[in-house]
Structures are given as C-alpha cells and as structure tokens.
N, C-alpha and C positions, 0 to 999 in steps of 0.2 A: 815272644811275639805278642802273646795275649796281653801282657802288661803294657806294651807299647800302644796297642790298639785302645786299651782302656784309658790310658793317659791322654791320648789324642782326643778320644770321645769326651773325657772329663773337661779338658781345656776348651773344646768346642762348645760344650754345654754352658760353661761359665761365661764365655765371651759373647754368647748370643743373648741379646736383650729382647724382651717382648716388645712388640710394636706398640708405640705410644699413640693412642687415639686422641685426636684434638677434641676438646670439649668446649662447646659454646654454651654459655649460661643462658637459658631461655627466658630469664627474668629481665634481661636488659636488652634494649634495642640496638645499641651501638657497641662495637668492639674495637679495641686498639691492637693492631698487628705490629708487633715489635720485631725488627730485623736484627740479626746478629749471628753469633755462632750457634745460638739456639733460638730459632724463630718461633714465636708463640703468640697466642691471642690472649688478650685480657678483656673479658666482657664484663665490664662493671660501670658502664656509662649510660646515662639516660638521654643524652642529646649529643649531636655532632659538635656544637660549640664547646661543650664540656670536655669531650674527647680531644678536640683540636688543641685546647689549652694544655692538656696533659702531653700531647704529642709534640708540642713546640720544642725545638732544639734537640730532638731525639731522632734516631733513625726508626721512625714509626709512621703508621698510616691508619687513619680511622676508616672503618668499614661498617656497613649495615649488617647486623646479625641476621643471617638467613633462617635461624631457628627461634626467633623471638616468639614467645608464646602469645603475646597480645597483638600480633600482626593483623593489620586490617586489610580489607579487600583493596585491590588496585583502584586508583582514582577514577579510571575510565569505566569502571563497572559499577552500576547502581541498580538496585532493585526498586522497582516502583510498586506501590500497593495496587492490588487489582481493584478495578471498579466494576461492580456488578450492576 
C-alpha cells in the first residue's frame, strides 16, 4: 500500500508543472500577442506600425505594453510651472 501511495505521489509531482509567469519586457513599448496552442507575448517592438507589419498574416494582435519603463504621463495631465 505504501509503494502504491508513493508511486501516485511521484507521478503527481512529475506531471505538475510550475505556473509560468508572463514576462513583459519593460524596454519596449509595444508587444505582439500571438494566439495558438501556446498563447504568448513577444515584447520587442518600438512602434505599432512595426508590430503590425510583423503581425500581418498571423493570428496575432499588437498591444501596448502596460509595463513599459519609459511610459509617459497621460496626455490630459499636465504640470504647469508655479508662478510666484
């Protein structure tokens, strides 16, 4: 009985994979989301037109990288210098 329990435990441990975290490269502002059996992101594009050219003819979509390191403030928000 002990051997059966250990065999089941061993099979369970081998079949369990660690959760794969999705990595966004913070150096690039645009990512290409590729759909398929393994959906993943490819963050190596500097502009949407560059990404769209790569996505053409594929089951893919260009998205803005939410973790881009050089992200700027939203367009509607501006800081004005104080006048004393």
